[in-house]
N, C-alpha and C positions, 0 to 999 in steps of 0.2 A: 854887141857883147853883153854878157850878164855878169854881175858881181854878186857874191854871197859873203856875208860876214856871219860866221857861226860862233856864238859865245858858248863855250863848253864848260859845264859845271862839274868840277872834279872834287871828289871827296877829300877832305883834309887828311894829309898823311899819305895820299896815293899819287902825289905829283910826279915822283920819279918813274913809277910804273906807267902812268899816263903818258909822260913825255916819250918814253921808249916806244910804246905802241903807236902813238900819234906820229912820231918822226919816221917810223918804219912805213906807215901808211902814206905819209907825204912823199917819201922817196918813190914809192910804187906809183903814186898818182903822177908825179913829175916824169917818171920814166915811161909810163904806159898810156897816157891820155893826151894824144896830140891836140885835142880840142880844149884842153885846160892850159891857160896861160900863166896862172899863178895859183899856188896852193902852199901857203906858208903858215906855220904855227907861230903865234906871237903871244907874249905875256906882258901885261902891264905892270906898273910899279906896285900895285896892290895884290899881285899874284893871280889875277884873272887871266884865263886863256881864251884866245880867239883864233880862228883860222880865217885867213883872208883868201878868197877864191875868185878867180876870173875865168869864165868860160866863153868860148867862141860864140855859142848859141845854145838854144834850149836843148837841142839834140846832144850836145856835148855834156850838158849838165845831167841829162837823163842817163847817158852812158856812164857817167861817174857813179851814180847811185846803183846801177845794175852791174858794175864791174865786179869780177871775182875778188880782186884785192880789197875792194871796199866792203863787200859782204863778209869776206873771211876775217876782216879786222874786228868785226863786232864782238867776237869771243874774247879778244884781248881787253875790251873795255868793260866787261862784266864785273860788277862788284867795285869798280873804282869811280863810277860816275855818280854825282849827287842829284842828277835829274837830266831830263832831255836837253838837247842843244836848243839854244834860242837863235833862230835863223832870221836874217834880214836879207831880202833879195832886192837888187837894184839893177837899173839899166846903166851901162857905161856910156857916158856922153862923149868923152874925149880921151 
């Protein structure tokens, strides 16, 4: 299995709009991607957002990036992001 932590850089003042778009995407991922075992939006005590993701294998991760719901969500993020996501990929051990 593969894990991804995506740190998402949101423009100040756009948090509510971001959360709405991101939670809609997360619901679609959880409903439509059988190779995805975890896709959760999290927020730390300083207001930073991350998405915790776990995929069955490389094919499931690739399918996520090519899915219609993932590509269509991009329009909702325009103008509210302060920069690209910072991605950390890992192998799940246990």
